[in-house]
matplotlib code that plots the C-alpha trace (Angstrom):
import matplotlib.pyplot as plt

x = [121.1, 119.0, 121.3, 121.6, 117.9, 117.5, 120.4, 122.5, 126.3, 127.2, 131.0, 131.0, 129.5, 132.7, 134.8, 134.6, 132.6, 130.2, 128.2, 124.8, 124.0, 120.4, 118.7, 115.2, 112.2, 111.9, 108.7, 108.9, 106.8, 107.0, 107.9, 111.1, 112.3, 111.4, 108.4, 105.8, 102.6, 99.8, 101.4, 100.1, 101.5, 104.0, 106.8, 107.6, 111.1, 111.6, 114.2, 117.7, 119.2, 122.9, 125.5, 125.1, 121.7, 119.4, 115.8, 115.2, 116.1, 113.5, 111.0, 112.0, 111.5, 108.1, 107.1, 108.3, 107.5, 109.9, 109.3, 105.8, 106.6, 108.3, 110.3, 113.8, 114.0, 117.1, 116.2, 118.7, 118.4, 121.0, 122.7, 126.0, 125.7, 123.7, 121.6, 120.9, 118.3, 118.0, 115.6, 112.1, 109.8, 112.4, 115.4, 116.4, 120.0, 121.0, 124.2, 125.5, 128.1, 130.1, 129.2, 130.2, 128.7, 129.5, 125.9, 124.7, 127.0, 129.8, 133.4, 132.2, 133.7, 130.3, 128.1, 125.4, 122.3, 119.0, 117.6, 116.2, 118.9, 120.7, 121.1, 119.1, 118.9, 121.6, 121.8, 124.9, 124.8, 127.3, 128.1, 128.8, 129.4, 127.2, 125.1, 121.6, 120.2, 117.3, 117.4, 115.3, 112.4, 112.0, 110.6, 112.5, 115.7, 118.7, 118.6, 115.0, 114.5, 112.4, 115.5, 117.1, 117.7, 117.4, 119.9, 122.1, 123.8, 125.4, 124.7, 122.8, 123.1, 120.8, 122.5, 125.9, 124.8, 123.3, 126.2, 128.8, 126.6, 126.0, 129.7, 130.3, 127.5, 128.9, 132.4, 134.0, 134.5, 136.4, 135.5, 138.1, 136.5, 139.0, 138.0, 139.4, 141.6, 142.0, 138.5, 139.6, 140.1, 136.4, 134.9, 135.8, 133.9, 137.0, 139.6, 143.0, 143.0, 146.5, 147.5, 144.0, 141.0, 137.6, 134.3, 132.6, 128.9, 127.8, 130.0, 127.8, 128.2, 129.1, 131.3, 130.4, 132.9, 133.1, 136.6, 138.5, 138.5, 134.7, 134.4, 136.8, 134.7, 131.5, 133.4, 134.4, 130.9, 129.2, 131.8, 131.1, 127.3, 127.7, 130.1, 127.7, 124.8, 126.9, 128.2, 124.6, 123.8, 126.8, 125.8, 122.2, 123.5, 122.3, 124.3, 121.7, 118.5, 115.3, 113.9, 115.6, 113.9, 115.7, 114.6, 115.2, 114.9, 117.9, 116.8, 113.5, 115.1, 117.6, 116.9, 117.1, 118.9, 121.6, 122.0, 122.6, 124.9, 127.1, 127.0, 125.5, 123.5, 123.9, 122.7, 119.0, 116.2, 115.7, 111.9, 112.4, 114.5, 111.9, 111.7, 110.3, 110.1, 110.6, 110.1, 111.6, 109.0, 106.2, 107.3, 107.3, 103.7, 102.6, 104.1, 102.4, 99.0, 98.9, 99.8, 100.0, 102.7, 105.1, 105.2, 105.4, 108.6, 110.2, 109.8, 111.1, 114.2, 115.2, 115.3, 117.4, 121.0, 123.5, 126.5, 129.3, 130.9, 133.8, 135.2, 134.3, 137.5, 135.4, 134.1, 137.4, 137.6, 134.1, 134.8, 137.8, 135.7, 132.9, 135.2, 134.9, 131.9, 129.6, 131.7, 135.1, 133.9, 130.0, 128.9, 125.5, 123.7, 120.3, 120.9, 122.7, 119.5, 117.7, 120.3, 123.6, 126.6, 130.0, 132.6, 135.1, 137.9, 140.7, 142.4, 145.8, 147.9, 150.6, 148.2, 146.8, 150.2, 151.0, 147.8, 148.5, 151.9, 150.5, 148.0, 150.3, 153.6, 152.5, 151.4, 154.7, 156.6, 154.4, 154.9, 158.7]
y = [-31.2, -28.3, -27.5, -31.1, -31.4, -28.3, -29.2, -26.3, -26.3, -26.7, -26.1, -22.7, -24.3, -26.3, -23.4, -19.9, -17.8, -20.7, -18.9, -20.1, -20.2, -19.2, -18.4, -17.4, -19.8, -21.9, -22.8, -25.5, -28.1, -31.2, -33.3, -31.3, -32.6, -36.2, -36.2, -38.6, -36.6, -35.1, -33.6, -30.2, -30.4, -27.8, -28.0, -25.3, -25.2, -23.1, -20.4, -20.9, -18.6, -19.0, -21.4, -24.1, -22.9, -24.2, -24.5, -27.0, -24.2, -22.0, -24.9, -25.0, -21.2, -21.4, -24.3, -22.8, -19.1, -17.4, -14.2, -13.9, -13.9, -11.8, -14.5, -15.1, -18.7, -20.8, -23.4, -26.1, -28.6, -31.2, -33.3, -33.6, -29.9, -28.3, -25.3, -22.8, -20.0, -17.4, -14.6, -13.3, -10.9, -8.1, -9.9, -13.3, -14.7, -17.9, -19.9, -23.5, -25.5, -28.4, -31.0, -33.9, -37.4, -38.4, -37.8, -40.2, -43.0, -42.5, -42.3, -44.0, -47.5, -48.9, -46.4, -47.2, -45.7, -45.7, -49.1, -52.1, -53.4, -50.0, -48.8, -45.5, -45.0, -45.4, -45.0, -45.6, -46.3, -43.8, -46.2, -49.4, -47.8, -50.5, -49.6, -50.4, -49.6, -49.8, -50.7, -49.5, -51.9, -52.7, -50.9, -53.2, -52.2, -54.4, -55.2, -56.5, -60.3, -59.8, -58.3, -61.7, -62.7, -59.2, -58.7, -55.6, -54.4, -51.0, -47.5, -44.9, -41.1, -40.6, -43.5, -42.0, -38.6, -40.4, -42.7, -39.9, -37.6, -40.5, -41.2, -37.6, -37.7, -40.9, -39.4, -41.6, -38.8, -35.7, -32.1, -32.3, -35.4, -38.0, -41.5, -41.7, -44.8, -44.7, -46.1, -49.4, -50.7, -50.0, -51.5, -54.0, -51.7, -49.4, -51.2, -50.2, -49.4, -48.6, -45.3, -44.5, -46.3, -47.4, -48.1, -51.4, -50.6, -54.1, -57.2, -59.5, -60.2, -57.9, -56.3, -52.6, -50.2, -46.4, -45.4, -42.3, -41.5, -41.9, -39.3, -36.9, -37.2, -36.3, -33.4, -32.0, -32.2, -30.8, -28.0, -26.9, -26.8, -25.0, -22.5, -21.7, -21.1, -18.8, -16.9, -16.1, -15.1, -12.8, -11.2, -10.8, -9.2, -11.8, -14.1, -16.9, -18.1, -19.1, -21.5, -24.0, -26.1, -29.2, -30.1, -33.0, -36.7, -36.8, -33.8, -35.5, -38.4, -36.5, -36.3, -32.6, -33.2, -35.3, -32.8, -30.1, -32.2, -32.9, -29.2, -29.8, -26.6, -23.5, -23.7, -23.5, -24.8, -28.4, -27.9, -25.3, -27.5, -29.3, -31.2, -29.6, -32.9, -32.9, -29.1, -28.9, -31.4, -29.6, -26.3, -28.0, -29.2, -25.7, -24.3, -27.0, -26.5, -22.7, -20.6, -17.4, -19.0, -19.0, -15.3, -15.1, -17.2, -15.6, -12.2, -13.6, -15.2, -11.9, -10.4, -13.2, -12.1, -14.8, -15.5, -17.6, -19.5, -20.7, -17.1, -15.8, -15.4, -15.6, -19.0, -20.8, -19.2, -20.3, -23.7, -24.3, -23.4, -25.7, -28.7, -29.3, -31.1, -29.3, -26.2, -24.8, -21.5, -21.7, -23.3, -24.2, -22.7, -23.3, -27.0, -27.2, -25.9, -29.0, -31.8, -32.0, -31.8, -33.2, -30.7, -29.5, -32.0, -32.5, -35.9, -36.5, -37.8, -39.1, -41.1, -42.7, -43.7, -45.3, -47.3, -48.5, -49.7, -51.4, -53.4, -54.4, -55.2, -58.4, -59.8, -58.8, -60.6, -63.7, -63.9, -63.6]
z = [26.6, 25.6, 22.7, 21.6, 21.5, 19.4, 17.1, 18.3, 18.6, 22.3, 21.8, 23.6, 26.7, 27.1, 28.4, 30.0, 29.6, 28.9, 26.2, 25.1, 21.4, 22.3, 25.6, 24.6, 24.7, 21.5, 19.7, 17.0, 15.3, 17.5, 14.5, 14.0, 17.4, 16.7, 19.0, 17.8, 18.1, 16.0, 12.8, 13.9, 17.4, 18.5, 21.1, 23.6, 25.1, 28.2, 28.2, 29.5, 32.2, 31.8, 30.4, 33.1, 34.5, 31.8, 30.9, 33.8, 36.2, 34.5, 35.1, 38.8, 39.1, 37.4, 39.7, 43.0, 42.1, 44.4, 42.4, 43.8, 47.5, 50.2, 51.8, 50.5, 49.2, 48.5, 45.9, 45.0, 42.2, 43.1, 40.4, 38.7, 38.1, 40.9, 39.9, 42.6, 42.8, 45.6, 46.0, 46.2, 44.4, 44.6, 43.3, 41.9, 41.6, 39.9, 39.6, 39.2, 41.1, 39.7, 42.3, 40.0, 40.1, 43.7, 44.9, 42.3, 43.4, 40.9, 42.2, 45.4, 46.1, 47.2, 45.3, 42.8, 41.3, 43.3, 42.6, 44.6, 46.9, 47.4, 50.9, 51.2, 55.0, 57.6, 61.4, 63.5, 67.2, 68.8, 71.7, 69.7, 66.3, 64.8, 61.8, 60.8, 57.4, 55.0, 51.3, 48.4, 48.0, 51.7, 54.7, 57.1, 58.9, 58.8, 62.6, 62.3, 61.9, 58.7, 57.0, 56.8, 53.1, 51.8, 49.0, 49.5, 46.4, 47.2, 48.5, 46.6, 47.0, 49.9, 51.7, 51.1, 52.6, 55.7, 56.4, 56.3, 58.5, 60.9, 61.1, 62.1, 64.7, 66.1, 66.5, 63.9, 61.4, 62.5, 61.5, 58.7, 57.3, 58.6, 59.8, 63.3, 63.3, 67.1, 67.3, 65.8, 69.4, 70.1, 66.9, 64.3, 61.9, 61.7, 59.6, 58.3, 54.6, 53.3, 54.9, 56.0, 57.6, 56.3, 57.9, 57.2, 56.6, 55.6, 56.1, 53.9, 50.2, 48.7, 51.4, 51.5, 53.1, 53.3, 52.4, 53.2, 49.4, 49.4, 52.1, 50.2, 47.1, 49.0, 50.7, 47.4, 46.0, 49.0, 49.4, 45.8, 46.4, 49.8, 48.3, 45.4, 47.9, 50.0, 47.0, 46.1, 49.7, 49.8, 46.5, 47.7, 50.9, 53.5, 55.8, 56.1, 54.6, 56.5, 53.9, 51.7, 49.0, 47.6, 44.1, 41.8, 42.3, 44.5, 46.6, 47.0, 49.0, 51.1, 54.8, 55.7, 59.1, 57.5, 54.7, 57.3, 59.4, 56.3, 55.5, 52.1, 52.3, 54.6, 58.2, 58.6, 60.8, 59.6, 59.7, 56.9, 54.7, 52.5, 49.3, 46.1, 44.3, 40.5, 40.3, 36.8, 35.6, 37.4, 35.8, 32.4, 32.9, 34.0, 30.8, 28.8, 30.2, 31.0, 27.9, 30.1, 32.2, 29.3, 28.9, 32.7, 33.0, 30.0, 31.7, 35.0, 33.5, 31.9, 35.4, 37.0, 37.8, 36.7, 38.8, 37.1, 39.9, 37.7, 37.4, 40.8, 43.0, 46.2, 45.2, 46.0, 49.5, 50.3, 48.9, 51.2, 54.3, 53.2, 53.0, 56.8, 58.3, 58.6, 58.1, 59.1, 60.6, 60.7, 64.0, 62.5, 65.4, 64.0, 63.4, 66.8, 68.5, 67.1, 67.6, 69.4, 67.1, 68.0, 69.1, 66.5, 66.2, 63.7, 63.2, 64.8, 61.9, 64.1, 66.2, 63.1, 61.9, 65.3, 65.2, 61.7, 62.7, 65.7, 63.7, 60.9, 62.6, 64.3, 61.0, 59.4, 62.2, 61.9, 58.2, 58.7]

ax = plt.figure().add_subplot(projection="3d")
ax.plot(x, y, z, "-o")
ax.set_aspect("equal")
plt.show()
């Protein structure tokens, strides 16, 4: 987007090594960029860091200022392309992870953008497996009388994170991310869906179900983000972080506990996982209003170590481990000290097949 705004050829960004045409800050007359302002106005464009860690990441760094403190911060701007910054005054590292559009509702059967009517909060009773939820535009939960008549349209990103985390906490979702079909005897919410099972989140109109494919899409996205975070930690020489900041519109609405249960970010005390809001926008405003901050961020960006996840062999290994919920090998001890997590459990494929045959054979005999 930076290159398109400036009229630069973005072709090289389409393949490794993802080279930028320009990475310095740009100063131009605002009129040259089509900005309707005073004829004498000038535009300032923050510097880029690397091919897929752009000027918005520079804005996040300027806003959060990890380069001024002693504490090592992990800052994650979550989107289709997640941008990750790790470090403190001594050293800063940055990378991007290809999370894809799943967190924004795309590629999810019931997914949608964050708009009125979208489910944004979910809780599942571990005893009955019954859900209750809240939609954007209303403070009322679905199990309250005042919810009657509320139009539900789909599930937005924060709702998707919460429903999958809640399914895991309720024992419906195994460590490897499989919906346990053996629970269909306990709840009508668990329904056969081809060769897998789905969970019925809302049985109104429209019918909203969380499918096995939906869960896989989120696993792929969260594993990419987690792997990128851990790649930076390894390069920095640490095995965990004590403070995580979630930036961006999506990060602003994620519940820290559910993000950790899912394994979206590395294990951390939930109290130290906080929202940074629109940190890129805040950084842009700082650069606009404080001339000295421009020279400051230009100097900081030159000192950032860029890690290209796409060409790092270790990234794939970290990605595979992060596919599990919350993780294949990390016990998430800090999170576990706050809330009880289910024991590690992998789905029994043969049991699932027996259950599916048991639910479909009577119908087949009846139709014969």
